[in-house]
N, CA and C atoms as a LAMMPS dump frame, in Angstrom:
ITEM: TIMESTEP
0
ITEM: NUMBER OF ATOMS
327
ITEM: BOX BOUNDS ff ff ff
-5.0000000000000000e+02 5.0000000000000000e+02
-5.0000000000000000e+02 5.0000000000000000e+02
-5.0000000000000000e+02 5.0000000000000000e+02
ITEM: ATOMS id mol type element x y z
1 1 1 N 20.757 29.56 -4.758
2 1 2 C 21.816 28.43 -5.614
3 1 3 C 21.191 27.406 -4.974
4 2 1 N 21.099 26.278 -5.912
5 2 2 C 20.566 24.768 -5.668
6 2 3 C 21.605 24.035 -5.263
7 3 1 N 21.879 23.19 -4.069
8 3 2 C 23.033 22.395 -4.577
9 3 3 C 23.015 21.187 -5.397
10 4 1 N 23.794 20.804 -5.551
11 4 2 C 24.144 19.249 -6.868
12 4 3 C 23.361 17.811 -6.122
13 5 1 N 22.948 18.136 -4.956
14 5 2 C 21.759 17.036 -4.462
15 5 3 C 20.254 17.681 -5.012
16 6 1 N 20.098 18.548 -4.694
17 6 2 C 18.694 19.491 -5.149
18 6 3 C 18.465 19.285 -6.242
19 7 1 N 19.998 19.219 -7.376
20 7 2 C 19.543 19.517 -8.457
21 7 3 C 19.344 17.459 -8.7
22 8 1 N 19.679 16.719 -8.604
23 8 2 C 19.822 15.284 -8.343
24 8 3 C 18.108 14.988 -8.521
25 9 1 N 18.006 15.466 -6.804
26 9 2 C 16.696 15.359 -6.961
27 9 3 C 15.562 15.654 -7.86
28 10 1 N 15.751 17.19 -8.039
29 10 2 C 14.646 17.477 -9.203
30 10 3 C 14.457 16.782 -10.322
31 11 1 N 15.491 16.052 -10.321
32 11 2 C 15.987 15.459 -11.954
33 11 3 C 14.947 13.826 -12.339
34 12 1 N 15.499 13.556 -10.541
35 12 2 C 14.527 12.18 -10.127
36 12 3 C 13.177 12.061 -10.402
37 13 1 N 12.318 13.285 -9.746
38 13 2 C 11.13 13.562 -9.381
39 13 3 C 10.81 13.611 -10.635
40 14 1 N 11.078 14.61 -11.95
41 14 2 C 10.568 14.857 -12.963
42 14 3 C 10.78 14.111 -13.935
43 15 1 N 11.647 12.825 -13.785
44 15 2 C 11.917 12.209 -15.044
45 15 3 C 10.651 11.209 -14.732
46 16 1 N 10.21 10.394 -13.881
47 16 2 C 8.91 9.805 -13.63
48 16 3 C 7.702 10.382 -13.043
49 17 1 N 6.711 9.404 -13.108
50 17 2 C 5.724 9.694 -12.939
51 17 3 C 5.469 9.554 -11.406
52 18 1 N 5.597 10.113 -10.233
53 18 2 C 5.707 9.254 -9.086
54 18 3 C 4.754 9.742 -8.459
55 19 1 N 4.14 9.408 -7.077
56 19 2 C 3.137 9.604 -6.495
57 19 3 C 1.565 9.72 -7.646
58 20 1 N 1.359 8.438 -7.74
59 20 2 C 0.49 7.836 -8.606
60 20 3 C -0.659 7.426 -7.592
61 21 1 N -0.157 6.917 -6.698
62 21 2 C -1.064 5.746 -6.12
63 21 3 C -2.321 6.543 -5.044
64 22 1 N -1.808 7.289 -4.562
65 22 2 C -2.676 8.288 -3.676
66 22 3 C -3.365 9.698 -4.381
67 23 1 N -4.47 9.698 -4.533
68 23 2 C -5.634 10.719 -5.499
69 23 3 C -6.409 11.411 -4.263
70 24 1 N -5.822 12.936 -4.528
71 24 2 C -6.072 13.81 -3.589
72 24 3 C -7.873 13.961 -3.762
73 25 1 N -8.728 13.828 -2.522
74 25 2 C -9.96 14.112 -2.531
75 25 3 C -10.212 15.557 -2.825
76 26 1 N -9.684 16.129 -1.245
77 26 2 C -10.288 17.52 -1.794
78 26 3 C -9.001 17.829 -1.023
79 27 1 N -8.531 19.476 -1.604
80 27 2 C -7.35 20.279 -1.143
81 27 3 C -7.88 20.695 -0.222
82 28 1 N -8.937 20.907 0.403
83 28 2 C -9.256 21.859 1.88
84 28 3 C -8.693 21.217 2.918
85 29 1 N -9.344 19.71 2.81
86 29 2 C -8.818 18.76 3.828
87 29 3 C -7.855 17.658 3.756
88 30 1 N -7.032 17.806 2.834
89 30 2 C -5.835 17.068 2.34
90 30 3 C -5.97 15.4 2.513
91 31 1 N -7.381 15.422 2.249
92 31 2 C -7.154 13.591 2.516
93 31 3 C -6.855 13.081 0.761
94 32 1 N -7.02 12.253 1.053
95 32 2 C -6.826 10.566 -0.133
96 32 3 C -7.817 9.323 -0.568
97 33 1 N -7.97 9.447 -1.703
98 33 2 C -8.565 7.933 -1.638
99 33 3 C -7.759 7.249 -2.709
100 34 1 N -7.527 5.605 -2.584
101 34 2 C -6.417 4.685 -3.35
102 34 3 C -7.43 3.966 -3.924
103 35 1 N -7.062 3.592 -5.31
104 35 2 C -8.208 2.807 -6.324
105 35 3 C -7.84 1.535 -5.509
106 36 1 N -9.202 0.612 -5.324
107 36 2 C -9.026 -0.792 -5.123
108 36 3 C -9.719 -1.85 -6.231
109 37 1 N -9.505 -2.5 -7.209
110 37 2 C -10.01 -2.974 -8.008
111 37 3 C -10.543 -3.847 -7.586
112 38 1 N -12.477 -3.807 -8.066
113 38 2 C -13.298 -5.238 -7.674
114 38 3 C -13.611 -5.556 -9.321
115 39 1 N -14.32 -6.609 -9.523
116 39 2 C -14.698 -7.35 -10.52
117 39 3 C -16.168 -6.886 -10.449
118 40 1 N -16.502 -7.139 -9.029
119 40 2 C -18.557 -7.052 -8.904
120 40 3 C -18.402 -6.363 -7.57
121 41 1 N -19.766 -6.325 -7.29
122 41 2 C -20.156 -6.369 -6.044
123 41 3 C -20.304 -7.486 -4.823
124 42 1 N -20.08 -8.896 -5.655
125 42 2 C -19.883 -9.65 -5.135
126 42 3 C -18.355 -9.946 -4.494
127 43 1 N -17.369 -9.64 -5.135
128 43 2 C -16.421 -9.943 -4.857
129 43 3 C -16.012 -8.783 -3.585
130 44 1 N -16.58 -7.462 -3.707
131 44 2 C -16.498 -6.479 -2.712
132 44 3 C -17.214 -7.206 -1.627
133 45 1 N -17.595 -7.263 -1.991
134 45 2 C -18.053 -8.15 -0.234
135 45 3 C -17.651 -9.511 0.626
136 46 1 N -17.196 -10.444 -0.302
137 46 2 C -16.075 -11.196 0.043
138 46 3 C -14.936 -10.975 0.636
139 47 1 N -14.908 -9.358 -0.199
140 47 2 C -13.156 -8.744 0.247
141 47 3 C -13.757 -8.48 1.852
142 48 1 N -14.717 -7.361 1.646
143 48 2 C -14.992 -6.977 3.125
144 48 3 C -15.316 -7.804 4.147
145 49 1 N -16.286 -9.112 3.71
146 49 2 C -16.062 -10.345 4.404
147 49 3 C -15.195 -10.91 5.574
148 50 1 N -13.838 -10.889 4.332
149 50 2 C -13.044 -11.881 4.387
150 50 3 C -11.986 -11.084 5.474
151 51 1 N -12.187 -9.549 5.175
152 51 2 C -11.302 -8.487 6.4
153 51 3 C -12.052 -9.145 8.13
154 52 1 N -13.196 -8.693 7.914
155 52 2 C -13.725 -8.718 9.14
156 52 3 C -13.498 -10.127 9.651
157 53 1 N -13.748 -11.194 9.448
158 53 2 C -13.59 -12.515 9.96
159 53 3 C -12.061 -12.54 10.066
160 54 1 N -11.059 -12.293 9.445
161 54 2 C -9.658 -12.317 9.925
162 54 3 C -9.276 -11.468 11.491
163 55 1 N -10.112 -10.112 11.287
164 55 2 C -9.859 -9.449 11.893
165 55 3 C -10.877 -9.854 13.861
166 56 1 N -11.782 -10.697 13.704
167 56 2 C -12.524 -11.294 14.627
168 56 3 C -11.675 -12.396 14.911
169 57 1 N -10.8 -13.488 14.372
170 57 2 C -9.899 -14.297 14.556
171 57 3 C -8.808 -14.175 15.287
172 58 1 N -8.337 -12.654 14.618
173 58 2 C -7.05 -12.277 15.629
174 58 3 C -7.401 -11.628 17.07
175 59 1 N -8.188 -11.291 16.867
176 59 2 C -9.441 -10.645 18.232
177 59 3 C -9.633 -11.446 18.877
178 60 1 N -9.945 -12.392 18.91
179 60 2 C -10.53 -13.199 19.444
180 60 3 C -8.808 -14.519 20.265
181 61 1 N -8.927 -14.837 21.394
182 61 2 C -8.326 -15.582 21.724
183 61 3 C -8.428 -16.867 21.58
184 62 1 N -9.516 -17.413 21.741
185 62 2 C -9.603 -18.406 21.343
186 62 3 C -9.849 -19.168 20.091
187 63 1 N -10.303 -18.098 19.113
188 63 2 C -10.013 -18.411 18.134
189 63 3 C -8.946 -18.554 17.279
190 64 1 N -8.322 -17.803 18.236
191 64 2 C -6.341 -17.871 17.303
192 64 3 C -6.302 -19.293 17.539
193 65 1 N -6.191 -19.903 18.501
194 65 2 C -6.183 -21.21 19.238
195 65 3 C -6.435 -22.44 18.536
196 66 1 N -7.336 -22.723 17.446
197 66 2 C -8.06 -23.547 17.052
198 66 3 C -7.076 -23.294 15.832
199 67 1 N -6.73 -24.514 15.694
200 67 2 C -5.888 -25.182 14.496
201 67 3 C -7.137 -24.899 13.23
202 68 1 N -8.024 -25.869 13.346
203 68 2 C -8.963 -25.915 11.941
204 68 3 C -10.239 -24.84 12.044
205 69 1 N -10.334 -24.262 11.087
206 69 2 C -11.095 -22.933 11.123
207 69 3 C -12.295 -23.955 10.192
208 70 1 N -13.929 -23.673 10.538
209 70 2 C -15.527 -24.019 10.065
210 70 3 C -15.436 -23.611 9.118
211 71 1 N -16.203 -23.963 8.37
212 71 2 C -16.758 -23.215 6.736
213 71 3 C -17.286 -21.388 6.692
214 72 1 N -17.863 -21.543 8.37
215 72 2 C -18.183 -19.921 8.344
216 72 3 C -17.481 -19.532 8.834
217 73 1 N -16.348 -19.704 9.306
218 73 2 C -14.928 -18.753 9.715
219 73 3 C -13.904 -18.681 8.713
220 74 1 N -14.132 -19.572 7.193
221 74 2 C -13.197 -19.809 7.011
222 74 3 C -12.79 -18.131 6.039
223 75 1 N -10.873 -18.038 5.895
224 75 2 C -10.504 -16.773 5.811
225 75 3 C -9.989 -17.156 4.837
226 76 1 N -10.445 -15.959 3.068
227 76 2 C -9.563 -16.17 2.06
228 76 3 C -7.989 -15.221 2.114
229 77 1 N -7.102 -16.144 2.354
230 77 2 C -6.051 -14.922 2.853
231 77 3 C -5.441 -14.613 0.97
232 78 1 N -6.062 -15.098 0.504
233 78 2 C -4.928 -15.311 -0.751
234 78 3 C -6.01 -13.391 -1.283
235 79 1 N -7.181 -13.364 -0.665
236 79 2 C -7.76 -12.141 -1.528
237 79 3 C -6.99 -11.351 -0.348
238 80 1 N -6.942 -11.487 0.58
239 80 2 C -6.085 -10.102 1.849
240 80 3 C -4.789 -10.027 1.262
241 81 1 N -4.286 -10.439 0.354
242 81 2 C -2.794 -10.845 -0.149
243 81 3 C -2.871 -9.74 -1.593
244 82 1 N -3.816 -10.055 -1.795
245 82 2 C -4.45 -9.448 -3.358
246 82 3 C -4.576 -8.288 -2.861
247 83 1 N -5.016 -7.694 -2.459
248 83 2 C -5.66 -6.226 -1.678
249 83 3 C -4.087 -5.56 -1.043
250 84 1 N -3.682 -6.028 -0.261
251 84 2 C -1.856 -5.479 0.107
252 84 3 C -1.197 -5.547 -0.969
253 85 1 N -1.119 -6.407 -2.353
254 85 2 C -0.459 -5.941 -3.385
255 85 3 C -0.914 -4.656 -4.123
256 86 1 N -2.367 -4.117 -4.094
257 86 2 C -3.369 -3.142 -5.086
258 86 3 C -2.854 -2.268 -4.265
259 87 1 N -2.826 -2.041 -2.993
260 87 2 C -1.831 -0.945 -2.218
261 87 3 C -0.497 -0.632 -1.641
262 88 1 N 0.291 -1.39 -2.426
263 88 2 C 1.956 -1.33 -2.086
264 88 3 C 1.958 0.188 -3.581
265 89 1 N 2.639 0.929 -2.853
266 89 2 C 2.826 2.158 -3.749
267 89 3 C 4.234 1.692 -4.771
268 90 1 N 4.229 1.064 -5.829
269 90 2 C 5.519 1.076 -6.316
270 90 3 C 5.922 1.735 -6.909
271 91 1 N 6.071 2.343 -7.749
272 91 2 C 6.641 3.864 -8.059
273 91 3 C 7.222 4.741 -7.137
274 92 1 N 6.425 4.982 -5.779
275 92 2 C 7.346 5.693 -4.823
276 92 3 C 8.114 4.595 -4.126
277 93 1 N 8.662 3.285 -4.479
278 93 2 C 9.799 2.666 -4.53
279 93 3 C 10.651 2.98 -4.377
280 94 1 N 10.486 3.034 -6.197
281 94 2 C 11.491 3.585 -6.979
282 94 3 C 12.148 5.178 -6.234
283 95 1 N 11.166 5.608 -6.23
284 95 2 C 11.45 6.822 -6.021
285 95 3 C 12.626 6.902 -4.699
286 96 1 N 12.154 6.186 -3.692
287 96 2 C 13.225 5.975 -2.64
288 96 3 C 14.373 5.535 -2.897
289 97 1 N 14.486 4.08 -3.55
290 97 2 C 15.722 3.838 -3.907
291 97 3 C 16.257 5.019 -4.405
292 98 1 N 16.316 5.562 -5.617
293 98 2 C 16.858 6.648 -6.296
294 98 3 C 17.09 7.895 -5.17
295 99 1 N 16.318 8.176 -4.416
296 99 2 C 16.697 8.591 -3.495
297 99 3 C 17.964 8.311 -2.214
298 100 1 N 17.754 7.22 -1.933
299 100 2 C 18.884 6.618 -1.426
300 100 3 C 20.026 6.831 -1.99
301 101 1 N 20.36 6.611 -2.8
302 101 2 C 21.634 6.503 -4.031
303 101 3 C 21.908 7.718 -4.004
304 102 1 N 21.175 9.091 -4.344
305 102 2 C 21.636 10.11 -3.958
306 102 3 C 22.47 10.871 -2.745
307 103 1 N 21.851 9.996 -1.846
308 103 2 C 21.632 10.387 0.108
309 103 3 C 23.673 9.656 -0.27
310 104 1 N 23.615 8.749 -0.694
311 104 2 C 24.777 7.6 -0.582
312 104 3 C 25.95 8.336 -1.282
313 105 1 N 25.483 8.687 -2.074
314 105 2 C 26.786 9.34 -2.866
315 105 3 C 26.86 10.671 -2.255
316 106 1 N 26.601 11.846 -1.833
317 106 2 C 26.453 12.608 -0.961
318 106 3 C 26.895 12.35 0.374
319 107 1 N 27.114 11.067 0.756
320 107 2 C 27.583 11.159 2.174
321 107 3 C 28.823 10.592 1.607
322 108 1 N 29.68 9.96 0.766
323 108 2 C 30.693 9.97 0.35
324 108 3 C 31.851 10.693 -0.362
325 109 1 N 31.016 11.94 -0.378
326 109 2 C 31.584 13.469 -0.697
327 109 3 C 32.39 14.233 0.516
């Protein structure tokens, strides 16, 4: 027999389309893909380049201490932030909020 919390959780899971960010690639190895929208190969190249530059700067103590970057090492932080926004699982965060409410209600009973 299901408890009241299990009923609420089932209702929450069926109410919305959760777990949409990760797409299962192969069932046998439990690997997932995540969509990342780009407008062109050039934009993809710039994104990868900015990720590499940021990694190099962060790993290099001397480069971190430099206050000003040269044109060759200039990093487009906006691009990195846009990637981070695309990777956030918004629907799943809403589910966690709903599950947290169910937990808090069960804790007060």
